[in-house]
C-alpha positions as CSV (number, residue, x, y, z in Angstrom):
1,M,-4.7,-17.5,94.4
2,E,-6.3,-18.4,91.1
3,I,-5.6,-16.2,88.1
4,K,-9.0,-15.0,86.7
5,Q,-8.1,-12.1,84.4
6,I,-5.4,-11.1,81.9
7,R,-4.7,-7.7,80.3
8,K,-4.5,-7.6,76.5
9,R,-2.1,-5.5,74.5
10,N,-4.7,-2.8,74.1
11,G,-5.1,-2.5,77.8
12,K,-8.5,-4.2,78.0
13,K,-9.1,-6.8,80.8
14,V,-10.5,-10.2,79.7
15,D,-11.1,-13.6,81.3
16,F,-8.0,-15.8,81.7
17,V,-8.4,-19.0,79.6
18,Q,-5.7,-21.7,80.3
19,D,-6.6,-23.7,77.2
20,K,-5.0,-21.0,75.1
21,I,-1.7,-21.6,76.8
22,T,-2.1,-25.4,76.3
23,E,-2.9,-25.0,72.6
24,A,0.1,-22.6,72.0
25,V,2.5,-25.0,73.8
26,F,1.1,-28.0,71.8
27,R,1.6,-26.2,68.4
28,A,5.3,-25.4,69.4
29,G,5.9,-29.0,70.5
30,D,4.1,-30.4,67.4
31,A,6.3,-28.3,65.1
32,V,9.4,-29.9,66.8
33,A,8.0,-33.4,66.7
34,R,7.1,-33.3,63.0
35,R,10.8,-32.6,62.1
36,E,11.4,-36.3,63.3
37,G,8.2,-37.6,61.6
38,K,6.2,-37.7,64.8
39,V,3.3,-35.6,66.2
40,G,2.9,-33.5,69.3
41,D,1.9,-34.9,72.7
42,R,-1.1,-33.1,74.2
43,A,-0.5,-34.7,77.6
44,I,2.9,-33.0,77.8
45,S,1.4,-29.8,76.6
46,Q,-1.2,-30.0,79.5
47,R,1.5,-30.6,82.1
48,V,3.6,-27.7,80.8
49,S,0.4,-25.5,80.8
50,D,-0.4,-26.5,84.4
51,R,3.2,-25.6,85.5
52,V,2.8,-22.2,83.8
53,V,-0.4,-21.5,85.6
54,G,1.2,-22.5,88.9
55,N,4.1,-20.1,88.2
56,L,1.7,-17.3,87.3
57,E,-0.3,-17.8,90.5
58,H,2.9,-17.7,92.5
59,M,3.9,-14.4,90.8
60,F,0.6,-12.6,90.6
61,G,-2.0,-14.5,92.7
62,G,-1.2,-12.7,95.9
63,G,-1.6,-9.1,94.8
64,P,-3.8,-6.7,92.8
65,T,-1.6,-6.8,89.6
66,I,-3.1,-8.6,86.7
67,P,-0.6,-10.3,84.3
68,N,-0.5,-9.0,80.7
69,V,-0.1,-11.1,77.6
70,E,3.6,-10.5,77.2
71,Q,4.3,-11.5,80.9
72,V,2.3,-14.7,80.4
73,Q,4.3,-15.6,77.3
74,D,7.6,-14.9,79.1
75,V,6.6,-17.4,81.8
76,V,5.7,-20.0,79.1
77,E,9.2,-19.7,77.7
78,K,11.0,-19.9,81.0
79,T,8.8,-22.9,82.1
80,L,9.6,-24.8,78.9
81,I,13.3,-24.3,79.5
82,Q,13.0,-25.3,83.2
83,L,11.3,-28.6,82.2
84,G,14.0,-29.4,79.6
85,Y,12.0,-28.7,76.5
86,E,14.6,-26.3,74.9
87,D,13.7,-27.1,71.3
88,T,10.0,-26.5,72.1
89,A,11.0,-23.2,73.8
90,K,12.8,-22.1,70.6
91,A,9.8,-23.1,68.5
92,Y,7.5,-21.1,70.9
93,I,9.8,-18.1,70.6
94,L,9.6,-18.3,66.8
95,Y,5.8,-18.6,67.1
96,R,5.7,-15.4,69.2
97,E,7.9,-13.5,66.7
98,K,5.7,-14.5,63.8
99,H,2.6,-13.4,65.6
100,K,4.3,-10.1,66.5
101,E,5.2,-9.5,62.9
102,R,1.7,-10.3,61.8
103,R,0.2,-7.8,64.4
104,E,2.6,-5.1,63.3
105,L,1.8,-5.7,59.6
106,N,-1.9,-5.6,60.4
107,S,-1.4,-2.4,62.3
108,A,0.7,-0.9,59.4
109,Q,-1.9,-2.0,56.9
110,K,-4.7,-0.4,58.9
111,E,-2.7,2.8,59.2
112,V,-2.1,2.8,55.4
113,F,-5.7,2.1,54.8
114,N,-6.9,4.9,57.1
115,F,-4.4,7.3,55.4
116,A,-5.6,6.3,51.9
117,R,-9.3,6.5,52.9
118,R,-8.8,10.0,54.3
119,L,-6.9,11.2,51.2
120,I,-9.4,9.8,48.7
121,N,-12.5,11.0,50.6
122,D,-11.0,14.5,51.1
123,Y,-10.1,14.6,47.4
124,I,-13.5,13.4,46.1
125,K,-15.4,15.6,48.5
126,K,-13.1,18.6,47.8
127,V,-12.4,19.0,51.5
128,D,-8.7,19.7,50.9
129,W,-7.7,22.7,48.8
130,R,-4.7,20.8,47.4
131,G,-7.0,19.2,44.8
132,Q,-6.9,22.6,43.1
133,E,-3.3,23.4,44.1
134,N,-2.4,23.3,40.4
135,S,-5.2,24.6,38.1
136,N,-3.9,22.3,35.3
137,S,-5.5,19.5,37.3
138,G,-8.4,21.3,39.0
139,Q,-11.0,18.8,37.9
140,I,-11.8,15.9,40.2
141,T,-10.9,12.7,38.3
142,F,-9.9,9.1,39.0
143,Q,-6.4,9.8,37.7
144,G,-6.3,12.9,39.9
145,A,-7.1,10.7,42.9
146,N,-4.3,8.4,41.9
147,A,-1.8,11.2,41.6
148,R,-3.0,12.7,45.0
149,L,-2.6,9.4,46.8
150,A,0.8,8.5,45.3
151,G,1.9,12.1,45.7
152,D,1.3,12.2,49.4
153,L,3.2,9.0,49.9
154,W,6.2,10.5,47.9
155,N,5.8,13.7,49.9
156,T,6.1,11.8,53.2
157,F,9.0,9.8,51.8
158,A,10.9,12.9,50.8
159,L,10.5,14.8,54.0
160,H,11.3,11.9,56.3
161,E,13.6,9.7,54.3
162,M,15.5,12.1,52.0
163,Y,15.6,15.3,54.0
164,G,14.7,14.2,57.5
165,T,17.5,11.7,57.8
166,E,20.2,14.1,56.4
167,N,19.1,17.2,58.3
168,P,15.8,17.2,60.2
169,E,15.8,21.0,60.1
170,I,15.2,21.0,56.4
171,A,12.0,19.0,56.7
172,E,10.9,21.1,59.7
173,A,11.5,24.4,57.8
174,H,9.2,23.2,55.0
175,K,6.5,21.9,57.4
176,S,6.5,25.1,59.4
177,G,6.4,27.4,56.4
178,Q,9.8,29.1,56.6
179,L,10.4,27.8,53.1
180,H,8.7,25.7,50.5
181,I,10.3,22.7,48.8
182,H,8.5,22.4,45.4
183,D,7.3,19.2,43.8
184,L,7.7,16.9,46.9
185,D,5.4,14.5,45.1
186,F,8.2,14.2,42.5
187,P,11.3,14.0,44.8
188,T,13.4,11.6,42.8
189,V,13.2,13.4,39.4
190,A,14.4,16.8,38.2
191,Y,12.1,19.8,37.8
192,C,12.3,21.0,34.2
193,C,14.3,20.6,31.0
194,G,14.9,22.2,27.7
195,H,15.5,19.6,25.0
196,S,17.4,19.7,21.7
197,L,15.0,19.4,18.8
198,E,18.0,19.1,16.6
199,Q,19.1,15.9,18.5
200,L,15.6,14.4,18.1
201,L,15.8,15.0,14.4
202,K,19.2,13.3,14.2
203,R,18.4,10.3,16.4
204,G,14.7,9.7,16.1
205,F,12.6,8.8,19.2
206,G,13.4,5.9,21.4
207,E,16.9,4.4,21.7
208,V,15.9,2.9,25.1
209,K,16.2,-0.8,25.5
210,E,13.0,-2.9,25.5
211,R,11.0,0.1,24.2
212,V,9.7,0.9,20.7
213,Q,12.2,2.9,18.7
214,S,11.6,5.2,15.7
215,S,14.2,6.2,13.1
216,P,14.9,9.9,12.4
217,A,11.7,11.5,10.9
218,K,11.6,12.1,7.1
219,H,8.3,13.9,7.0
220,L,6.7,16.8,8.8
221,R,3.8,14.7,10.3
222,S,6.4,12.2,11.5
223,V,8.4,14.9,13.2
224,V,5.3,16.3,14.9
225,N,4.3,12.9,16.2
226,Q,7.8,12.3,17.5
227,M,7.7,15.7,19.3
228,V,4.4,14.9,20.9
229,N,5.5,11.5,22.0
230,Y,8.9,12.8,23.2
231,I,7.4,15.6,25.4
232,G,4.7,13.3,26.8
233,T,7.3,10.7,27.7
234,M,9.8,13.1,29.1
235,Q,7.0,14.6,31.2
236,G,6.9,11.3,33.0
237,E,10.5,11.7,34.0
238,F,10.4,15.3,35.1
239,A,8.1,17.3,37.5
240,G,7.7,20.4,35.4
241,A,8.0,22.1,32.0
242,Q,9.4,20.4,28.9
243,A,10.6,22.7,26.1
244,F,11.8,22.8,22.5
245,S,13.5,25.8,21.0
246,S,13.5,27.1,17.4
247,V,10.6,24.9,16.4
248,D,9.8,26.8,13.2
249,T,13.4,26.9,12.1
250,F,14.0,23.2,12.5
251,L,10.7,22.1,11.0
252,A,10.8,24.3,7.9
253,P,12.9,22.0,5.7
254,F,10.4,19.2,6.0
255,V,7.8,21.4,4.4
256,R,9.9,21.7,1.3
257,V,11.0,18.1,1.2
258,D,7.4,16.9,0.8
259,N,6.3,20.0,-1.2
260,L,3.5,20.5,1.3
261,S,0.6,22.8,0.6
262,Y,-0.5,25.3,3.3
263,E,-3.5,23.1,4.2
264,E,-1.2,20.1,4.8
265,V,1.1,22.2,7.0
266,K,-1.8,23.4,9.0
267,Q,-3.0,19.8,9.5
268,S,0.4,18.9,10.9
269,M,0.3,21.9,13.3
270,Q,-3.2,20.9,14.4
271,E,-1.9,17.4,15.3
272,L,0.9,19.1,17.3
273,V,-1.4,21.4,19.2
274,Y,-4.1,18.9,19.9
275,G,-1.5,16.2,20.8
276,L,0.1,18.4,23.4
277,N,-3.3,19.3,25.0
278,V,-4.4,15.7,25.7
279,P,-4.5,15.0,29.4
280,S,-2.0,12.2,29.2
281,R,0.2,13.3,32.1
282,W,0.1,11.7,35.6
283,G,-2.9,13.2,37.4
284,W,-5.0,13.7,34.3
285,Q,-3.0,16.8,33.2
286,A,-1.8,17.8,29.8
287,P,2.1,17.8,29.6
288,F,3.5,21.1,30.7
289,S,5.1,22.1,27.3
290,N,6.8,25.2,26.0
291,L,7.7,25.8,22.4
292,T,9.9,28.7,21.3
293,F,9.5,30.2,17.8
294,D,12.1,32.3,16.0
295,L,9.9,33.8,13.2
296,T,13.2,34.7,11.4
297,V,16.1,32.3,11.3
298,P,18.6,33.0,14.2
299,K,22.1,34.0,13.1
300,D,23.7,31.0,14.8
301,L,21.5,28.6,12.7
302,A,21.3,30.5,9.4
303,N,24.5,28.9,8.0
304,K,24.0,25.5,9.6
305,K,23.3,22.5,7.3
306,V,19.7,21.4,7.5
307,L,18.4,18.1,9.0
308,S,15.5,16.9,6.8
309,G,16.0,13.1,6.5
310,L,16.6,13.6,2.8
311,K,19.2,11.4,1.2
312,K,20.5,11.6,-2.4
313,E,19.6,8.0,-3.2
314,K,16.0,8.6,-2.1
315,I,15.3,11.6,-4.4
316,E,14.1,9.5,-7.4
317,L,11.7,7.7,-5.0
318,Y,10.2,11.1,-4.0
319,I,9.9,12.0,-7.7
320,E,8.1,8.8,-8.5
321,R,5.7,9.2,-5.6
322,E,4.8,12.7,-6.8
323,R,4.3,11.4,-10.4
324,Q,1.9,8.8,-9.2
325,A,0.1,11.3,-7.0
326,I,-0.4,13.7,-9.9
327,N,-1.7,11.0,-12.2
328,E,-4.2,9.7,-9.6
329,K,-5.4,13.2,-8.7
330,Y,-5.7,14.7,-12.3
331,N,-6.1,11.5,-14.3
332,G,-4.0,12.7,-17.3
333,L,-5.5,16.2,-17.5
334,F,-2.0,17.7,-17.7
335,P,0.2,17.0,-20.7
336,A,3.0,14.5,-19.9
337,E,5.7,17.1,-20.9
338,K,4.3,19.6,-18.4
339,V,4.3,17.0,-15.6
340,E,7.9,16.1,-16.4
341,E,8.9,19.7,-16.5
342,Y,7.4,20.2,-13.0
343,L,9.0,17.0,-11.7
344,G,12.4,18.2,-13.1
345,E,12.1,21.4,-11.1
346,R,11.2,19.3,-8.0
347,R,14.3,17.1,-8.6
348,N,16.5,20.2,-8.8
349,S,14.9,21.6,-5.7
350,L,15.5,18.4,-3.7
351,E,19.1,18.1,-4.9
352,K,19.8,21.7,-3.8
353,M,18.4,20.8,-0.4
354,L,21.1,18.2,0.2
355,D,23.6,20.9,1.0
356,S,21.2,23.7,2.0
357,R,21.2,25.9,5.1
358,Y,18.4,26.9,7.5
359,G,18.7,30.5,6.4
360,E,17.1,29.5,3.0
361,Y,13.8,28.4,4.5
362,Q,12.0,31.6,5.5
363,K,9.1,30.9,3.2
364,E,8.5,27.6,4.8
365,M,8.9,29.1,8.3
366,N,6.2,31.6,7.5
367,M,3.8,28.8,6.5
368,I,4.4,27.0,9.8
369,N,4.0,30.1,11.9
370,K,0.9,31.2,10.1
371,A,-0.8,27.8,10.4
372,Y,0.2,27.5,14.1
373,L,-1.1,31.0,15.0
374,E,-4.3,30.5,13.1
375,L,-5.0,27.4,15.2
376,K,-4.3,29.3,18.4
377,L,-6.6,32.1,17.3
378,E,-9.4,29.7,16.4
379,G,-9.3,27.6,19.6
380,D,-11.1,24.3,19.9
381,K,-14.6,23.6,18.6
382,A,-16.1,25.4,21.6
383,G,-13.9,28.4,21.2
384,R,-11.7,27.6,24.2
385,I,-8.0,28.3,24.0
386,F,-5.3,25.8,23.9
387,T,-3.5,26.1,27.2
388,F,-0.5,24.2,25.9
389,P,2.0,24.5,24.6
390,I,3.1,27.8,26.1
391,D,4.4,29.8,23.2
392,T,7.5,32.0,23.5
393,Y,8.4,34.4,20.7
394,N,11.9,35.9,20.4
395,L,11.9,39.6,19.9
396,T,15.3,40.2,18.2
397,K,16.7,43.0,16.1
398,D,15.6,41.0,13.0
399,F,12.0,40.8,14.1
400,D,9.7,42.0,11.3
401,W,7.0,44.1,12.9
402,D,5.1,44.7,9.7
403,S,4.7,41.1,8.3
404,E,1.6,39.1,7.9
405,I,2.9,36.7,10.6
406,S,3.5,39.4,13.1
407,D,0.0,40.8,12.5
408,L,-1.4,37.4,13.2
409,L,0.8,37.0,16.3
410,F,-0.4,40.2,17.8
411,E,-4.0,39.4,17.0
412,V,-3.6,36.2,19.1
413,T,-1.9,38.3,21.8
414,G,-4.6,40.9,22.0
415,K,-7.5,38.4,22.0
416,Y,-6.2,35.6,24.3
417,G,-2.8,36.7,25.7
418,I,-1.3,33.4,24.8
419,P,2.2,34.3,23.6
420,Y,5.1,35.1,25.8
421,F,7.8,37.4,24.6
422,Q,11.5,36.9,25.2
423,N,13.0,40.4,25.0
424,Y,16.3,40.4,23.1
425,L,15.9,44.1,22.2
426,G,16.0,46.0,25.5
427,S,17.7,43.3,27.6
428,N,21.3,42.2,27.2
429,L,20.4,38.6,26.6
430,D,22.0,36.6,23.8
431,P,19.6,34.8,21.4
432,G,22.2,32.1,20.7
433,A,22.6,31.2,24.4
434,I,19.5,29.2,24.3
435,R,21.4,26.4,22.5
436,A,24.8,27.0,24.1
437,M,24.3,24.9,27.3
438,C,24.3,21.6,25.4
439,C,28.0,22.0,24.7
440,R,29.2,24.3,27.5
441,L,31.7,22.4,29.7
442,N,33.8,25.1,31.3
443,I,31.7,27.4,33.6
444,D,33.1,30.0,36.0
445,Q,31.7,29.1,39.4
446,K,32.5,32.6,40.7
447,E,30.0,34.1,38.4
448,L,26.2,33.6,38.2
449,M,25.0,32.6,34.8
450,K,21.6,33.6,33.5
451,R,19.9,30.3,32.7
452,P,19.3,30.3,28.9
453,G,15.7,30.5,27.8
454,S,12.6,31.7,29.6
455,L,10.8,31.0,32.8
456,W,8.9,28.1,31.2
457,G,11.2,27.2,28.3
458,P,14.8,26.5,29.5
459,G,17.5,26.4,26.8
460,D,18.7,23.2,25.1
461,S,20.1,20.5,27.5
462,T,19.6,22.6,30.6
463,G,16.9,23.2,33.2
464,S,16.5,22.9,36.9
465,I,17.1,20.1,39.4
466,G,14.6,21.5,41.8
467,V,13.2,24.6,43.3
468,V,13.0,25.9,46.9
469,T,11.2,29.1,47.7
470,I,12.0,31.2,50.8
471,N,9.0,32.7,52.6
472,M,9.9,36.4,52.8
473,N,6.7,37.2,54.7
474,R,7.6,34.9,57.6
475,L,11.1,36.3,57.6
476,G,10.0,39.9,57.7
477,Y,7.7,39.1,60.7
478,E,10.2,37.2,62.7
479,A,13.3,39.4,62.2
480,H,13.6,42.3,64.7
481,N,16.4,44.2,62.9
482,E,18.3,44.2,59.6
483,D,21.3,42.2,60.9
484,E,18.9,39.5,62.2
485,Y,16.9,39.6,58.9
486,F,19.9,38.8,56.7
487,K,21.3,36.3,59.2
488,M,18.0,34.4,59.2
489,L,17.7,34.7,55.4
490,G,21.2,33.3,55.0
491,H,20.4,30.3,57.3
492,R,17.2,29.5,55.4
493,M,19.0,29.7,52.1
494,D,21.6,27.3,53.5
495,L,18.8,24.9,54.3
496,A,17.5,25.3,50.7
497,M,21.0,24.7,49.3
498,Q,21.4,21.5,51.4
499,S,18.1,20.2,50.3
500,L,19.0,20.8,46.6
501,E,22.3,19.1,47.0
502,I,20.6,16.1,48.6
503,K,18.2,15.9,45.7
504,R,20.9,16.4,43.1
505,K,22.9,13.5,44.5
506,R,19.9,11.2,44.6
507,I,18.6,11.9,41.1
508,A,22.1,11.7,39.6
509,H,22.5,8.3,41.1
510,L,19.1,7.2,39.9
511,L,19.9,8.5,36.4
512,K,22.8,6.0,36.3
513,E,20.5,3.2,37.5
514,D,18.1,3.8,34.5
515,F,15.4,5.1,36.8
516,V,14.7,7.7,34.0
517,P,15.8,5.8,30.9
518,F,14.8,8.4,28.3
519,T,16.5,11.2,30.2
520,K,19.6,9.0,30.5
521,S,19.6,8.4,26.7
522,Y,18.9,11.9,25.5
523,L,20.4,14.1,28.2
524,G,22.9,11.8,29.9
525,H,23.7,13.9,32.9
526,F,22.5,16.9,35.0
527,K,25.8,18.9,35.0
528,N,24.2,21.7,33.1
529,H,21.1,21.8,35.3
530,F,20.7,24.5,37.9
531,S,19.7,24.3,41.5
532,T,17.0,27.0,41.9
533,I,16.3,29.1,44.9
534,G,13.4,31.7,44.8
535,L,11.3,33.8,47.0
536,V,7.7,34.7,47.5
537,G,5.9,37.4,49.6
538,M,8.5,40.1,49.5
539,H,5.8,42.8,49.6
540,E,4.0,41.3,52.6
541,G,7.3,40.7,54.3
542,L,8.3,44.4,53.9
543,V,4.9,45.5,55.4
544,N,5.7,43.3,58.4
545,F,9.3,44.3,58.7
546,L,9.4,48.0,57.5
547,K,5.7,48.8,58.0
548,Q,5.6,49.8,54.3
549,G,5.3,47.7,51.1
550,I,7.5,47.1,48.0
551,D,5.5,49.9,46.2
552,T,7.4,52.5,48.3
553,E,10.9,53.8,47.6
554,K,12.2,52.4,50.9
555,G,10.5,49.1,50.2
556,Q,11.9,48.8,46.7
557,E,15.5,49.7,47.9
558,F,15.4,47.0,50.6
559,A,14.0,44.4,48.1
560,I,17.0,45.2,45.8
561,K,19.4,44.8,48.7
562,T,17.8,41.5,49.5
563,L,18.1,40.2,46.0
564,D,21.8,41.3,45.9
565,F,22.4,39.4,49.1
566,M,20.8,36.3,47.7
567,R,22.9,36.5,44.5
568,E,26.1,36.6,46.6
569,K,25.0,33.6,48.6
570,L,24.4,31.7,45.4
571,K,27.9,32.5,44.2
572,E,29.2,31.0,47.5
573,Y,27.1,27.9,46.9
574,Q,28.5,27.5,43.4
575,E,32.1,27.7,44.6
576,K,31.4,25.4,47.5
577,T,29.6,22.6,45.6
578,G,30.8,23.0,42.0
579,N,27.1,23.0,40.9
580,L,25.1,25.7,39.1
581,Y,22.7,27.9,41.1
582,N,20.3,30.5,40.0
583,L,17.8,33.0,41.5
584,E,14.3,32.7,40.3
585,A,11.0,34.6,40.7
586,T,9.3,31.3,41.4
587,P,5.7,31.1,40.1
588,A,4.6,29.6,43.5
589,E,1.0,28.9,42.4
590,G,0.2,26.6,45.4
591,A,3.1,27.8,47.6
592,S,1.8,31.4,47.8
593,Y,-1.4,30.1,49.4
594,R,0.1,27.3,51.5
595,L,2.7,29.6,53.1
596,A,0.1,32.3,53.7
597,K,-2.2,29.9,55.5
598,L,0.7,28.6,57.7
599,D,1.7,32.2,58.4
600,K,-1.8,33.0,59.7
601,E,-1.9,29.7,61.7
602,T,1.4,30.4,63.3
603,Y,1.1,34.2,63.8
604,P,-2.6,35.3,63.8
605,H,-1.6,39.0,63.7
606,I,0.8,38.7,60.7
607,Y,0.0,40.7,57.6
608,T,-0.9,38.8,54.4
609,S,-2.7,39.8,51.3
610,G,-6.4,38.7,50.9
611,E,-9.4,39.2,53.2
612,K,-11.4,36.0,52.8
613,E,-8.4,33.8,51.9
614,P,-4.8,34.7,52.6
615,Y,-2.1,34.7,49.9
616,L,1.4,36.1,49.3
617,T,2.3,38.3,46.3
618,N,4.6,36.6,43.8
619,S,8.3,37.1,44.3
620,T,9.2,40.9,44.3
621,Q,6.2,41.9,42.3
622,L,3.9,44.8,43.2
623,P,0.7,44.0,45.2
624,V,-2.1,43.1,42.8
625,S,-4.5,45.6,44.2
626,L,-2.2,48.6,43.7
627,D,-3.6,51.4,41.6
628,I,-0.7,52.2,39.2
629,D,-0.3,52.9,35.5
630,L,1.5,50.3,33.4
631,F,4.7,52.1,32.6
632,S,5.2,53.2,36.3
633,A,4.8,49.5,37.2
634,L,7.4,48.5,34.5
635,K,9.8,51.2,35.7
636,H,9.4,49.9,39.3
637,Q,10.0,46.3,38.3
638,E,13.0,46.8,36.0
639,P,15.8,47.0,38.7
640,L,14.2,44.0,40.5
641,Q,13.4,41.6,37.7
642,T,16.8,42.1,36.0
643,R,18.5,40.8,39.1
644,Y,17.1,37.3,38.7
645,T,19.3,34.8,36.9
646,G,16.6,32.2,36.6
647,G,13.1,32.7,35.4
648,T,11.2,35.9,35.9
649,I,8.2,37.6,34.1
650,F,6.1,40.7,34.0
651,H,2.4,40.0,33.3
652,T,0.5,42.9,31.8
653,F,-2.9,42.2,33.1
654,L,-5.6,43.8,31.0
655,G,-9.3,44.3,31.7
656,E,-10.4,43.1,28.2
657,S,-9.0,42.2,24.8
658,M,-7.3,44.7,22.5
659,S,-6.9,44.9,18.7
660,G,-3.8,43.3,17.1
661,A,-2.5,46.8,16.2
662,Q,-2.9,47.9,19.8
663,A,-1.1,44.8,21.1
664,K,1.7,45.2,18.6
665,K,2.3,48.8,19.6
666,L,2.3,48.0,23.3
667,V,4.6,45.0,23.0
668,R,7.1,47.0,20.9
669,K,7.1,49.8,23.4
670,I,7.8,47.5,26.3
671,A,10.5,45.6,24.4
672,E,12.3,48.7,23.1
673,N,12.0,50.8,26.3
674,T,12.6,48.4,29.1
675,T,15.3,45.8,30.1
676,L,12.7,43.3,31.3
677,P,13.7,39.9,29.8
678,Y,10.3,38.2,29.6
679,F,6.8,39.5,29.6
680,S,3.2,38.9,28.4
681,L,-0.1,40.6,27.8
682,T,-3.0,39.0,29.7
683,P,-6.5,40.1,28.7
684,V,-9.3,38.5,30.7
685,F,-12.0,36.8,28.6
686,S,-15.0,34.5,29.0
687,I,-16.3,31.5,27.0
688,C,-20.0,30.7,26.5
689,E,-20.9,27.2,25.4
690,K,-23.3,28.7,22.9
691,H,-21.8,32.0,21.9
692,N,-18.1,31.1,22.4
693,Y,-15.6,34.0,23.0
694,I,-16.6,37.1,25.0
695,S,-14.1,39.9,25.8
696,G,-13.7,40.7,29.5
697,N,-14.8,39.2,32.8
698,K,-18.4,38.1,32.1
699,P,-19.5,35.3,34.4
700,I,-22.9,35.5,32.7
701,C,-23.3,35.5,28.9
702,P,-24.8,38.9,27.9
703,K,-26.5,37.3,24.9
704,C,-28.2,34.2,26.5
705,G,-27.8,34.6,30.2
706,A,-26.0,31.3,30.6
707,K,-23.1,30.8,33.0
708,T,-19.7,31.2,31.3
709,E,-16.1,30.1,32.0
710,V,-13.9,33.1,32.8
711,Y,-10.3,32.7,31.7
712,D,-7.3,34.4,33.3
713,R,-3.6,33.7,33.7
714,V,-3.0,31.8,36.9
715,V,0.8,32.1,37.0
716,G,2.2,31.0,33.6
717,Y,-0.7,29.7,31.7
718,I,-4.3,30.6,31.1
719,R,-7.0,28.5,32.8
720,P,-10.7,28.9,33.9
721,T,-10.6,30.9,37.2
722,G,-12.9,28.2,38.7
723,T,-10.1,25.7,38.6
724,M,-7.7,27.9,40.6
725,N,-7.0,27.3,44.3
726,P,-8.8,29.5,46.9
727,G,-5.7,31.8,47.3
728,K,-5.4,32.4,43.6
729,Q,-9.1,33.0,43.3
730,E,-8.8,35.6,46.0
731,E,-5.9,37.2,44.2
732,Q,-8.0,37.4,41.0
733,K,-10.7,39.3,42.9
734,D,-8.2,41.8,44.3
735,R,-6.4,42.4,41.1
736,R,-6.5,45.9,39.5
737,R,-6.0,45.7,35.8
738,F,-4.2,48.1,33.4
739,P,-6.7,49.9,31.2
740,V,-6.6,49.1,27.4
């Protein structure tokens, strides 16, 4: 019986056309003939085609079955071989394979196109909340779309290729919301790093082959430009914060070398601040930068020889430049002997600098700090704050509470809440430890180290490989008793550890392969970098598990027990792997919302914070809606926050600004009377395009009625609340603030 129809690969029935078989056979035969300088024979192709049709009619003509494309092509191959055309059969098989590859490629391209189209449209139309996952990139931009598209591809690669192939349970735990692997869009680079400003001063910027290189800086403006370029470049090789410590201490000698006026110092600080706020990072973000200021010279640096770029043979060149500058500026108004007298004093000053120590430059440090703080107080031309760099100030026993600089610092604190405070007064932290990791080689794996530095500003030559956060809310809901709770927690921490070991192995290999060339040049290895495990939603988890929150005595005790359990597990990991581990109160800006949404989708009756949008309370912090006075909150958090060995912070959320004197009094009281290692004051404020700064949450300007931008701290930095993700916006609505 005649074959009338054929079934295509998509299942659709179409008319059977013998000419297509004839043409395919001819192409295969023609390819063989041309190897010998001949052409194909259409008559032979027709005879083969007729035999194929005959074989098909024999196989399918007597029944209801319709042959499909693959079956027809199989018959063509067999018929060619039966008729003795083996070479043509091989050419035909090759023809089939090429067409198969082309079909698969077209299918893959279509899949990629549909994937990209969905992502781009969702991003532009703001359908997907992840466009605001990070409030540093809340604006919809072309670069943001680029980052979103590439980030999702990296995310898929990480879950399937990195973690899925090693242990599929890791990827499934992330997807289901048992835990959150941070920065999956940066899976092949480390998370954060503290860099040695001293090393940059010694080496200059560059020292990477086929890239522009700069010699060690000799002037303050040169140092500032190298710092901006260094942080911006390193941000491209890390997922998170980039930090320098003791900025004022290391920059102070450059002020004296060039005999800079206060106005010139302020100009350099302006270049530093503006340079670090330019959205030059992937995704149209500013680099996530942290600078730590000493205010007074640290003891471990006081007797250290300065780095200023000054050389003995260059002193006369400096003197001659100053002589020319004086003559050009004053045109002979000063007597020559007065000019030479002044230049003689400058020569003596420069000669003394050749063997000077950092402890001799307090005056220049004061100039730098005053200029920097004035810029932070002034804001940009519209009165907006500079989000970056995040500033950390060390509160040590040598801190001068009554100086002009400290008055200015606390004025900035009371108005904007910009500075963070590292507490070396009440805590048992060592100020010198921030520079110790760069030369620390022998570490006791049986003990947990506190990572030097702060949550956003790790110490020199250390940082974090990556961060995994355990969803304590899901754990509290799924566990039926205490034994099960800790067994499940241990297993999820094991998955987190495995994921961090997988990442460490991969990025260490890529470092050797020059995947991150500047990191390889300046850091060299990740041996001093921690693997970080954190937690989120302890309060909500306790409500689900104990039926009472972390604000209760029972809840607090169980939270402490949980942290102690986690610390012991981290010690086990250190002994097992030989790598550093730490416990962090992870900021979880996007994770707190993502995990809460997954909790609700998986268990509709699970408790989460938030009515309109779900969210989880950060780490082991008190619920944001709790009505509690500040010092009761501080007392509650002390035994919890001091158990973290990575980053942790207490944010003092205020309803409005306070005076500098009030801010100073409050900061001093917290530092001297608590053991909390790291804290901030956070007044909410608003910015009107016309009237600039307004204290408090004022969505409408009280002077002109225009809409304002309301600023608040999202997790670690201050941004307009409108750029925050829906979960964080819900959290801001619920938050009760401490009265001023």
